[in-house]
C-alpha positions, 0 to 999 in steps of 0.5 A: 220481650220480657227479660224475666224467666217465666217459669214461675210467676212473681208469687213464687220467689227464685231464691236460688233453689230453681233447678232445671231437671226432668223427673217423672211424676203422677198427678191427678185433680182434687175436688172434681166429681168425676175424678180421673186416674192419675196422669203421667207428667214430666218436670222441666224445673223443680223448686222448693215450693213448686215445679213446672210440668208437662202433661197431655191433660189441661188444667186451669189456674186455681185448680187443686192437684195431687202430685206424687213422685214414688211414695212421696206426694203433695197437694199443689195449686195450679198457678200458671198454665201456658197458652195452648196455641203456643210452643209451651202448650201442655205446660203448667206450674204448681205451687205446693200447698203441703210443706214438702214437695215430692222432689225434696230428695232431688233438691237436696242431692242436686244442690250438693252436686257441682260439675266442671263448667262447660257450655256450648256457646256456639250460638252465643258467639255468632250473635255476639260477633256484630258487637266485636270491634276488629281491633278489639283485644279478643277474649275467650268469651265476650263480656257483657255489662249487666246489673245484678246481685250476687252472694259470695258464700265463704264458709259460714259467711255470706256477703252480698255484692253487685254484678257489673260484667258477666261472661261464660267463664267469669264475672266482675263484681264489687270488690270485697276486701275479705277475699283476695286473689286465689280465694275459692268461694261459692257464688250465687248469681241473680241476673235478670231474675235468673239464679245460678249456683257456681264455685268460683275463685277470685283472680284479681282486684283493681284500684276501682274497687272491682274484682274479677272472679273465674268460675270453676264449677257450676251446680248440677242442673243450672247449666241451662240457666246460665245459657239462658241468662247469656242468650237473654243478655245478647238478645236484649243488646240486639233489641237495643241495637235495632232501636238506635235510629241512624241519620244518613241524610245531611242536615240542610244549612239554613242561611242567616 
């Protein structure tokens, strides 16, 4: 199973503006002889260049459609459709040909709103128990080793750094000398091709040039993305663990 979030193909870069939100829209095909009436659809995710939609009428990659939301409209190209025999049937992704999307106002409003971080991680805890040692010092939530990138935004300054560990409430990053314990900042995580925006605070620095940060708030609409990211990390660890072959039979002793 791929670790990538298959909402958008690689042709649409995830630059931190992907938001999980349901918005009612209308769409109709362009350039077909028997043009049908506009169909109602709902967004699963919206982006500065497109969206993933759900509709009862099928489309094909390459089709041009007119997508409308209120008085705003844009010509879009279908770039992905779900397998009709899968659980995602009826879903398709569009990339806007016009410079502006019909959900421009919603993107702007949602990106400016942050909410206190609270995620129901009961399922995550059940999955991760198998990797906990009985004598381990229990934390509020399990931490996972990852390889990812992050951007720390402090006022007008943007600082790139690496993500080394992540949990539900915080992360360990490569240390940045300009930010000290107690400093608040905005954090853009990009792990497993999933982008999540948070407000965080520096909690500590270590001698090994590692910095611990605690998540304070999460951008509205990004909670499902963080939950997805954590579940994918857990699932990947389960898959890696399952691939380990344990030898139980003793080796035969060869006489010299």
